[in-house]
N, C-alpha and C positions, 0 to 999 in steps of 0.2 A: 096827218098820220103818213105819207108818204115819206116826207123830209124825215121822218124819224125813223124808217126804215130803212134810207142811205144813208145816215149817220151812223146806225147799227152795222152794216154790211163794211165799210170803213174801216170802222173800230178793229173787228175780228179779221181782216187781213193782214196777215204777218209780215211783216218787216224783213226785207232781204237779207240786211247786214245779219240778223237775229240767226237765220238759216245756215249764212257762212260760218258762223263762232261754233254752232251746233254741230256743224260736217267737221270742221276742223277739231274742234275737239276730239269728236270719236275718233278721227284718224291718226292723231297724236298721242290719244291711248290704245290703239292697236298697233300700230309704231314701236311705244316702250313696253308691250307686250311680248311682242317678235323680239326684242331686243334681250331683254330678260329670260324669254326661252330659249334664246342661243347664246346668252353670257357674252353679249356684245355691251361694248362701252358706246358711248356719244361718238367719240372718235373715231372709234374702230365702223360705226356707221355712216359717218360723213366720208371719212377715205373711201370705204368700199361704194362709196354712192357715185361719187365724180373723179374718182380713181387718182387722188391726190398724192402725191409723198410727203408733203408736209407732216415734219417730226412733230411728236407729242410737244406739250407745254414742259417748260422748265420746270415746275414743280412737279410735274407725269415723269417726267425722266429721270428725274432726282429718286421719285419712289421704285422706278423702273433700277438704279444704278445701285440701291440701298438693300432690293428685294430679287436681285436678279444674282443668282447664283454664277461662283468664279466660273469660267469655262475651263472645261478639262482640255485633255492631250488630246483629244480626236473634234476639237472645233466647236462649235457654238449648233446648237441644234438651229434645225430648219425650223422656218415660222409654221408649217403644217404639220410640225412636228409638237410642237407644242411653243405659241403666242407668249408673248411678255405679258408679266405679272404686274396689274396698274390696281392702283388703290381703287375704292368704292368713287363712282361719280354719282350714282344715284342710288336712293333707298331700297331700289328692288331690285338692285344687281344682286346677284349669290354667287359665292365664292365655287371655284371647278371642283367639283367631287372629286378630280383624279390629282388635282394637285393637293388638296386635303391629304387622302391616301398616300402621296409621298411626302410628305412632311411629317405623317406619325411614322412611316418607318425608316425613312432617311432621318438620321444623326447628323444634328449641326456639329462642330469641330470642339464646341465647350460640353456637348451632350456624351460625346464620344469619349474625353478624357475624363468626366466622372466615373468613379468606380460605383459599382451599384452590386449588392449579390448573385444578380443573374450574370453581369461582364467579368466578376474577378473570378481569374483564373486560376486556382490551387494548382504550387510546383508539386513537384513529384514526390511522396514519401521518400527520406532518405532511409539508408538500412540500420541505421539505430531506432528511426521511427516506427520500422516495421516490427522490431521485436520487442520495443516497448512501446507502443502508443500509448500516446497521455491527454487527456481531453482539456478542454480550452481553462477550467478553472485548475488544474494541475500547473500547466504552463506560466499561470498568474501569480501560482506560489512564491512568494520571498524564498531565496536560497536559505537554509538553515544556520545558523551562526555556529562557530567554532564550541561554543560549547552546548549546543543543542545536539552538537554531530559526537560529541564524550558523550553526552549519554544514552544515546541512539546504536552507537559502534557496538557492535559485540565484544568482549574481552579476548584477547587471545592466549592461546593454549598456555602461554609464559603467565599469565595472568589468571587463568584457572588454576593452576599449581598451588596448594596451599602446601604448606610447610610448618613447622613446630613454629618458627622463629617469625612469618606474616600472620598468623593466625591470635585472636584472642581470647575467642570463647573455644571449650569444644561444643565438637559434633553431639545432638541426638536426634535418635530417629527412634518416632512414635513414641518416646519419653525415655528412650534406653541410648546411653551415654556409651558411642563407640569410638574403638579404637582399634586402626586396624591399618592396613599400607594405603590406604586411598583417604581415609580420615586420621588427619595427625590429632595431636594434642597441643596444644600451647606449652611453648618451654620452658615456661613459668607456673604452669598446672602442677599444683603440689598438696591433693586433699590428705593425704596421709591414707593409713588403710581404713577400709571401711569398718566402721563398728558392727554394725548390722552382719558384715557378711562374717568378720569375727566369732559374731555371736551365735551364727547358723553352723559354722564350721562344729564351734565346740558341741552343740547339741549331736551334730552328725556324728563326733568325734565317740561319745556317750554310747550312742545305736551303735556303731561300730562293734565297742569295747565289748558289748553282749555279745558277740559271735567271733569274739575273739584276737581282733585287729586294733591295734594301736597305733592310731593316725598322728600325722604330725605335716603342719605346713610349714616346709621348710624355706620357702618364700613367698612372700606376699608382695606389699609396696616397696616400688621401687623409683625412688627420683628419677628426676631428667639427667641430671649430674653423675648418679649411680650409674646410668644404661649408658651414658658414654663410653665409661671404662670400659664396661663388661661386653660392648658390643665390639669394642675395639681389640680386646684381647681374642675375642672369638677370630676376627678377621685375622691378625695377625698369626693366630695358628693352624686357622681353616683355608683362608681365604674369603676373600667377600661373597662370591659367589654360593660358598657352601654355606657360612654364615648365616645368610639371609634367608635360608631354609628352616633355621630354628632359633634365632636370634632376629629381636625386633631393632631395629636403628632406635636412634634414640629419637623422644617424641611420637615413636608407634608402638609402642609397649602397652600391652594390656596391664603391666604390674604398675605402671602410673596411674592408672586410676584408683586402687588402691581396692578393687572387686575382683582382681585374679588372683587365685592362691595354688601354689605347686605343692601337691599333696603325697605322702608316700608314708613308709611305715617305720617306726621307731627299732632301730637295731637293723634294719635294711637299707643303709647308706650306700651299700654299692650299687640299686637299684633307683636310688632320686636321680630324677632326670636324665635317664636312660630308657635306653628304646628296651632292655631286658624288663620293667617294669609291668609291662601290657601281659605278661604272662605269670605274673602274678595272683594269688587270691585273692589278696590286697587289690588290685587294679579291675581286678572283674566287680568284687561286690560296689565299690566306687561307680562305677560304670552303670550297676544297676538299680543302685538306693541314692545318688547326690542329689536328684532333681526334688526329692523327698524332701527337701532339706534348701533348697533356692539354687543349687550348682547345676550346669552342663558341662558336660565333658567340651573345651572350647576346639580342640582341633582333631577332629575323627579322622579314622584311615579313610584312604579314598577320597580326601576333597580339598588337596593341599591346593588343585586349580583353582578353590573357589578362597580359601582362607589366605592363600599364599604360605603357610607354613606347614610341615609334614607332620606327620602324626605324632602326639604328645600324650600319652597315657595320663600322665600326672598334672597337666593343667586344666584345671576347671575355672570357672568364670559365674561369679555370683548372680543371679537375677530375682528373684524372689522368688518362693513356692508357685505361685500361682503362673508364672510367666515359664518361668524354667523348667514345669511339668507339660505346658504345650510346646514347647520345642522339642523336648525329650520324646514327647510321644508322636511330633511328624515328620521323626527320623532325620530333621532339616537344619544345617548348621543354621546361627545365627544372622549369617548374611541370609540366607536363602530365606529364612522364615522370614525378614524384616524387607526383603527385595531390595538389598544396599549390592 
């Protein structure tokens, strides 16, 4: 029994080298923890412990040269301001937080050259841009071609002006054929006298005869060529300025429509197309009754600035009974009634 206890006590006695190994492991672990806490590398710890000036290895130096920023004009930083940037030696080494923050806010040369929405500085707007700002989409729109410009460019005043030689169709406003100083007829327009207008005049003449008036239409349809000669005679006799007040230029006469009737009384030729006709009983009867047969007094007194012609008590225009009655009751000229 005694021998057995001695053998057991020997077996339980720890070996000295095991104790040394455990102690060394603890010390190394504590040292590595300290190095990690202060962000020291193994080489820095050796240099600080033995005060050696041994340069880092070629591999470490190469890393330093690659990562170390170029010196500024103020000279290299002191060791106590910023230590060398080394590659990781151990897995427990962590980067310096201060250096990472500097890397985040300090752009590299390539990053400085890269344009971003935050770094692009827009030029100051020019005076043209201030007056006519355009969106990016408008800037990217290609310039219109010459054909497109012709479509959107408004015509000049000369192009707007219509003449009997340039138009091919007469002008209608609200279904009414118009011929005045603003709206000419084509030089080739030649409808002849309106049969409807002639029939209405015949009915009016019959009605007037019952009251003692013998009406006559002494001038109705006139062709473009006929108006050329007539207008020129008036110009030669009175001058163009005076002639334009009572005679239409060729292509602008209502007589070319076949709907205008110059009316007088048989046996009273001295008053035909004269200002004196307005004072006759025949003129008064026409003024009060012509609309019942589809005619209106075309150039009434006091409306020369609207119609373009002086008062003509003998000039009547056929519109049809319905429209003629509306215009008569309104007290307006045809231009005023149609708003032209």
